[in-house]
C-alpha positions in Angstrom: 131.3 36.5 67.1 131.1 32.7 68.5 134.2 31.0 69.4 134.3 27.2 68.6 137.6 27.3 70.7 136.7 24.8 73.4 139.3 26.4 75.7 137.7 30.0 74.9 133.9 29.6 74.8 133.0 33.2 74.2 130.2 34.9 72.4 130.6 38.5 71.4 128.8 41.2 70.1 131.4 43.7 68.8 133.9 44.0 71.7 131.3 43.3 74.3 131.5 39.6 75.9 127.6 38.3 76.2 128.5 34.9 77.0 126.7 34.9 80.5 124.2 37.6 79.6 122.7 35.3 76.7 121.9 32.6 79.4 119.9 35.0 81.4 116.2 34.1 81.8 115.2 37.7 80.6 117.2 36.8 77.1 115.8 33.4 77.3 112.3 34.8 77.4 113.1 36.9 74.4 114.5 34.4 71.9 111.4 32.6 70.8 109.8 35.8 69.6 112.9 36.9 67.6 113.3 33.4 66.4 110.1 33.5 64.7 111.2 36.1 62.1 112.1 34.3 59.1 114.7 36.5 58.1 116.3 36.4 61.8 116.3 32.6 61.4 117.9 32.4 57.8 120.7 34.6 59.1 121.2 32.8 62.3 121.3 29.4 60.5 123.6 30.8 57.9 125.8 32.0 60.5 126.1 28.7 62.2 126.5 26.8 58.8 129.4 29.2 58.2 131.0 28.7 61.4 130.9 24.8 61.0 132.2 25.0 57.4 134.9 27.6 58.2 136.1 25.5 61.4 139.7 24.4 61.5 138.9 21.3 63.3 137.7 18.1 61.6 134.5 18.1 64.0 132.6 20.6 65.9 129.8 20.6 68.4 127.0 22.9 67.7 124.2 23.8 70.1 120.6 24.6 69.1 117.1 23.5 69.1 117.1 22.7 65.5 120.6 22.1 64.7 120.0 18.5 63.7 117.2 19.1 61.4 117.5 22.7 59.8 121.1 23.8 60.4 123.0 20.7 59.9 120.9 17.9 58.6 123.4 16.1 56.9 125.9 16.1 59.8 127.7 12.6 60.2 126.6 12.7 63.9 123.6 14.1 65.1 122.3 13.9 68.9 119.3 15.1 70.6 120.7 15.7 74.2 117.8 15.8 76.4 116.9 15.7 80.1 113.8 15.8 82.2 112.6 19.6 82.5 113.1 19.5 86.3 116.6 18.5 85.7 117.2 21.0 82.9 116.0 23.9 85.2 118.3 22.9 87.9 121.4 22.7 85.9 120.4 26.1 83.9 119.9 27.6 87.7 123.1 26.4 88.7 124.8 27.5 85.5 123.5 31.2 86.7 124.6 30.7 90.3 122.2 33.0 91.9 119.1 32.1 89.9 116.0 30.7 91.4 115.2 27.2 90.2 111.6 27.8 90.3 111.8 30.9 88.2 114.3 29.3 85.8 111.7 26.4 85.3 109.2 28.7 84.7 111.0 30.5 81.9 112.0 27.2 80.5 108.7 26.0 80.2 107.4 29.1 78.5 110.2 29.1 76.0 109.5 25.5 75.5 106.1 26.0 74.5 106.8 29.0 72.6 109.7 27.3 70.6 107.5 24.1 70.1 105.4 26.3 67.9 108.3 26.8 65.5 110.3 23.8 65.6 109.7 20.1 67.2 113.1 20.0 69.3 111.6 17.4 71.8 111.4 14.7 69.2 114.5 13.2 67.4 114.3 13.3 63.6 115.2 10.1 61.7 118.9 9.6 61.9 119.2 11.4 65.3 120.4 9.7 68.2 118.9 10.6 71.5 121.0 10.9 74.8 118.8 11.3 77.8 121.0 12.8 80.6 118.6 13.2 83.3 120.2 10.6 85.6 123.7 11.1 84.3 126.4 13.3 85.6 128.5 15.5 83.4 131.2 13.0 82.9 128.7 10.1 82.0 126.9 12.6 79.8 130.3 13.0 77.9 130.8 9.4 77.9 127.3 8.5 76.3 127.8 11.1 73.8 131.1 9.9 72.6 129.5 6.4 72.6 127.2 7.5 70.0 130.0 9.1 68.0 132.0 5.9 68.3 129.0 3.9 67.1 128.3 6.3 64.3 132.1 6.1 63.2 132.1 2.5 63.3 128.6 2.3 61.3 130.1 4.8 58.7 133.3 2.1 58.2 130.9 -0.7 57.4 129.4 1.1 54.5 
């Protein structure tokens, strides 16, 4: 069960809270192999679509490497949030508290290379706005994303 409540960012399998466990480098390393199974991808994509369509909120944020192209290609706002690989590794290591940044970087490079064989997540599809957060703080990244949303809302009003 995935929560879309911003005050309850949890992921559960049955009764077990796996929110932290799914960020573990060992899990990340196994994701690409599982994601290559067409039946698994179809089930996960259907789950994400159902969560979005059943949401009580007017808008939700969905994270994933092929959200903007496969899961929700018709979403009113689609953003590719990116950062330099070294910065991504530093941020993930900080999330994991005790993780070695070098080990996290190596795991991310391996997963990126493997996932690239499945989906081109590094290139923005037409209509997808890019926000590069390499040199941005967390707050600045939020501001940049909100600016894209406001820009898209303004463009929608002009139609």
